Short mmCIF file of the C-alpha atoms (twelve columns), coordinates in Angstrom:
data_MODEL
# 
_entry.id   MODEL 
# 
loop_
_atom_site.group_PDB 
_atom_site.id 
_atom_site.type_symbol 
_atom_site.label_atom_id 
_atom_site.label_alt_id 
_atom_site.label_comp_id 
_atom_site.label_asym_id 
_atom_site.label_seq_id 
_atom_site.Cartn_x 
_atom_site.Cartn_y 
_atom_site.Cartn_z 
_atom_site.pdbx_PDB_model_num 
ATOM 1   C CA . GLN A 1   10.226  9.564  -30.522 1 
ATOM 2   C CA . VAL A 2   7.295   7.172  -30.905 1 
ATOM 3   C CA . GLN A 3   4.979   6.658  -33.866 1 
ATOM 4   C CA . LEU A 4   1.333   5.836  -33.263 1 
ATOM 5   C CA . VAL A 5   -1.234  4.228  -35.570 1 
ATOM 6   C CA . GLU A 6   -4.871  3.838  -34.549 1 
ATOM 7   C CA . SER A 7   -7.309  1.256  -35.881 1 
ATOM 8   C CA . GLY A 8   -10.700 -0.204 -35.065 1 
ATOM 9   C CA . GLY A 9   -12.976 2.719  -35.738 1 
ATOM 10  C CA . GLY A 10  -16.201 2.388  -37.681 1 
ATOM 11  C CA . LEU A 11  -19.962 2.762  -37.688 1 
ATOM 12  C CA . VAL A 12  -21.974 1.235  -34.861 1 
ATOM 13  C CA . GLN A 13  -25.503 1.576  -33.565 1 
ATOM 14  C CA . ALA A 14  -26.228 3.191  -30.222 1 
ATOM 15  C CA . GLY A 15  -25.741 0.680  -27.433 1 
ATOM 16  C CA . GLY A 16  -23.100 -1.197 -29.369 1 
ATOM 17  C CA . SER A 17  -19.393 -1.697 -28.755 1 
ATOM 18  C CA . LEU A 18  -16.092 -1.049 -30.490 1 
ATOM 19  C CA . ARG A 19  -12.496 -1.675 -29.533 1 
ATOM 20  C CA . LEU A 20  -9.874  0.758  -30.716 1 
ATOM 21  C CA . SER A 21  -6.231  -0.220 -30.957 1 
ATOM 22  C CA . CYS A 22  -3.127  1.923  -31.112 1 
ATOM 23  C CA . ALA A 23  0.099   0.330  -32.282 1 
ATOM 24  C CA . ALA A 24  3.295   2.099  -31.268 1 
ATOM 25  C CA . SER A 25  6.722   1.908  -32.829 1 
ATOM 26  C CA . GLY A 26  9.977   3.646  -32.135 1 
ATOM 27  C CA . ARG A 27  11.358  4.027  -28.675 1 
ATOM 28  C CA . THR A 28  10.528  1.794  -25.749 1 
ATOM 29  C CA . PHE A 29  6.743   1.726  -25.569 1 
ATOM 30  C CA . SER A 30  6.612   0.683  -21.949 1 
ATOM 31  C CA . ASN A 31  8.230   3.964  -20.879 1 
ATOM 32  C CA . TYR A 32  5.296   6.004  -22.136 1 
ATOM 33  C CA . ALA A 33  2.034   6.906  -20.545 1 
ATOM 34  C CA . MET A 34  -0.688  6.487  -23.164 1 
ATOM 35  C CA . GLY A 35  -3.949  8.277  -23.715 1 
ATOM 36  C CA . TRP A 36  -7.007  8.491  -25.898 1 
ATOM 37  C CA . PHE A 37  -8.605  11.762 -26.954 1 
ATOM 38  C CA . ARG A 38  -11.463 12.588 -29.283 1 
ATOM 39  C CA . GLN A 39  -12.645 15.473 -31.395 1 
ATOM 40  C CA . ALA A 40  -16.203 15.846 -32.605 1 
ATOM 41  C CA . PRO A 41  -17.124 18.105 -35.536 1 
ATOM 42  C CA . GLY A 42  -17.070 21.739 -34.503 1 
ATOM 43  C CA . LYS A 43  -15.679 20.957 -31.061 1 
ATOM 44  C CA . GLU A 44  -12.290 21.039 -29.428 1 
ATOM 45  C CA . ARG A 45  -10.316 17.895 -28.809 1 
ATOM 46  C CA . GLU A 46  -11.102 16.410 -25.412 1 
ATOM 47  C CA . PHE A 47  -9.519  13.900 -23.071 1 
ATOM 48  C CA . VAL A 48  -11.096 10.440 -22.942 1 
ATOM 49  C CA . ALA A 49  -8.806  8.108  -20.995 1 
ATOM 50  C CA . ALA A 50  -5.184  7.545  -20.016 1 
ATOM 51  C CA . ILE A 51  -3.035  4.803  -18.547 1 
ATOM 52  C CA . ARG A 52  0.339   4.858  -16.825 1 
ATOM 53  C CA . TRP A 53  3.329   3.047  -18.274 1 
ATOM 54  C CA . GLY A 54  2.858   -0.035 -16.085 1 
ATOM 55  C CA . GLY A 55  -0.915  -0.071 -16.441 1 
ATOM 56  C CA . SER A 56  -1.430  0.286  -12.714 1 
ATOM 57  C CA . SER A 57  -3.364  3.539  -12.892 1 
ATOM 58  C CA . THR A 58  -6.024  4.735  -15.276 1 
ATOM 59  C CA . PHE A 59  -7.947  7.985  -15.682 1 
ATOM 60  C CA . TYR A 60  -11.241 8.629  -17.442 1 
ATOM 61  C CA . ALA A 61  -13.363 11.555 -18.471 1 
ATOM 62  C CA . ASP A 62  -16.606 11.653 -16.531 1 
ATOM 63  C CA . SER A 63  -18.561 11.232 -19.762 1 
ATOM 64  C CA . VAL A 64  -17.114 7.769  -20.413 1 
ATOM 65  C CA . LYS A 65  -16.623 6.346  -16.911 1 
ATOM 66  C CA . GLY A 66  -18.232 2.945  -16.567 1 
ATOM 67  C CA . ARG A 67  -18.540 2.535  -20.350 1 
ATOM 68  C CA . PHE A 68  -14.974 2.760  -21.685 1 
ATOM 69  C CA . THR A 69  -11.899 0.834  -20.559 1 
ATOM 70  C CA . ILE A 70  -8.307  1.642  -21.443 1 
ATOM 71  C CA . SER A 71  -5.689  -1.090 -21.308 1 
ATOM 72  C CA . ARG A 72  -2.241  -1.800 -22.677 1 
ATOM 73  C CA . ASP A 73  -0.093  -4.743 -23.703 1 
ATOM 74  C CA . ASN A 74  3.529   -3.683 -23.464 1 
ATOM 75  C CA . ALA A 75  4.681   -6.913 -25.080 1 
ATOM 76  C CA . LYS A 76  2.691   -5.976 -28.190 1 
ATOM 77  C CA . ASN A 77  3.398   -2.228 -28.018 1 
ATOM 78  C CA . THR A 78  -0.337  -1.635 -28.146 1 
ATOM 79  C CA . VAL A 79  -2.898  0.314  -26.169 1 
ATOM 80  C CA . TYR A 80  -6.616  -0.379 -26.414 1 
ATOM 81  C CA . LEU A 81  -9.846  1.460  -25.777 1 
ATOM 82  C CA . GLN A 82  -12.842 -0.801 -25.243 1 
ATOM 83  C CA . MET A 83  -15.995 1.241  -25.766 1 
ATOM 84  C CA . ASN A 84  -19.313 -0.184 -24.619 1 
ATOM 85  C CA . SER A 85  -22.829 1.241  -24.461 1 
ATOM 86  C CA . LEU A 86  -21.930 3.720  -27.164 1 
ATOM 87  C CA . LYS A 87  -24.024 6.843  -27.587 1 
ATOM 88  C CA . PRO A 88  -24.439 9.161  -30.582 1 
ATOM 89  C CA . GLU A 89  -22.546 11.819 -28.628 1 
ATOM 90  C CA . ASP A 90  -19.489 9.541  -28.665 1 
ATOM 91  C CA . THR A 91  -19.203 10.184 -32.403 1 
ATOM 92  C CA . ALA A 92  -15.786 11.719 -33.057 1 
ATOM 93  C CA . VAL A 93  -12.335 11.142 -34.422 1 
ATOM 94  C CA . TYR A 94  -10.417 9.274  -31.746 1 
ATOM 95  C CA . TYR A 95  -6.705  9.942  -31.300 1 
ATOM 96  C CA . CYS A 96  -4.059  7.921  -29.522 1 
ATOM 97  C CA . ALA A 97  -1.355  9.879  -27.703 1 
ATOM 98  C CA . ALA A 98  1.835   9.221  -25.776 1 
ATOM 99  C CA . THR A 99  3.970   11.077 -23.270 1 
ATOM 100 C CA . LEU A 100 7.067   10.516 -21.173 1 
ATOM 101 C CA . ARG A 101 5.781   12.985 -18.589 1 
ATOM 102 C CA . PRO A 102 4.440   11.636 -15.312 1 
ATOM 103 C CA . LEU A 103 0.752   10.897 -15.689 1 
ATOM 104 C CA . ILE A 104 -0.849  12.814 -12.854 1 
ATOM 105 C CA . GLY A 105 -4.393  13.158 -14.097 1 
ATOM 106 C CA . THR A 106 -6.650  14.092 -16.921 1 
ATOM 107 C CA . MET A 107 -4.797  17.352 -17.670 1 
ATOM 108 C CA . THR A 108 -1.369  15.822 -18.349 1 
ATOM 109 C CA . PRO A 109 0.028   17.172 -21.632 1 
ATOM 110 C CA . PHE A 110 0.726   14.582 -24.316 1 
ATOM 111 C CA . ASP A 111 3.518   14.990 -26.847 1 
ATOM 112 C CA . TYR A 112 3.026   12.394 -29.592 1 
ATOM 113 C CA . TRP A 113 -0.136  11.828 -31.574 1 
ATOM 114 C CA . GLY A 114 -1.564  9.404  -34.069 1 
ATOM 115 C CA . GLN A 115 -3.598  10.350 -37.125 1 
ATOM 116 C CA . GLY A 116 -6.925  9.364  -35.647 1 
ATOM 117 C CA . THR A 117 -9.705  6.902  -36.395 1 
ATOM 118 C CA . GLN A 118 -13.340 7.788  -36.998 1 
ATOM 119 C CA . VAL A 119 -16.038 6.445  -34.702 1 
ATOM 120 C CA . THR A 120 -19.647 7.058  -35.719 1 
ATOM 121 C CA . VAL A 121 -22.535 6.032  -33.493 1 
ATOM 122 C CA . SER A 122 -25.964 6.062  -35.112 1 
ATOM 123 C CA . SER A 123 -29.150 6.545  -33.138 1 
# 
């Protein structure tokens, strides 16, 4: 099992940037595919981005392509989400997630979840 702790959320103006971090502990981090999801008030949780264990492949929701970048540092057991050109509609709680399943796309189920970090984008 892996434990996940997100950080880096906050309040930012539209057009600004934030970088979220997710620190993992427990079993071998490099074996896991990692993902970011978000949940806005009154909405269901949605996929944002994911990265394979070696970092060779990444997947993004259409709504964030070209603005967000997912990356990982297996030596630091950390996955990142760089968010640029933020919009008010990006406001949500952002969750880090992990899975040992093969990452085959945006619909891959994830099994381990962090507690989330709030991102608020003001207009």
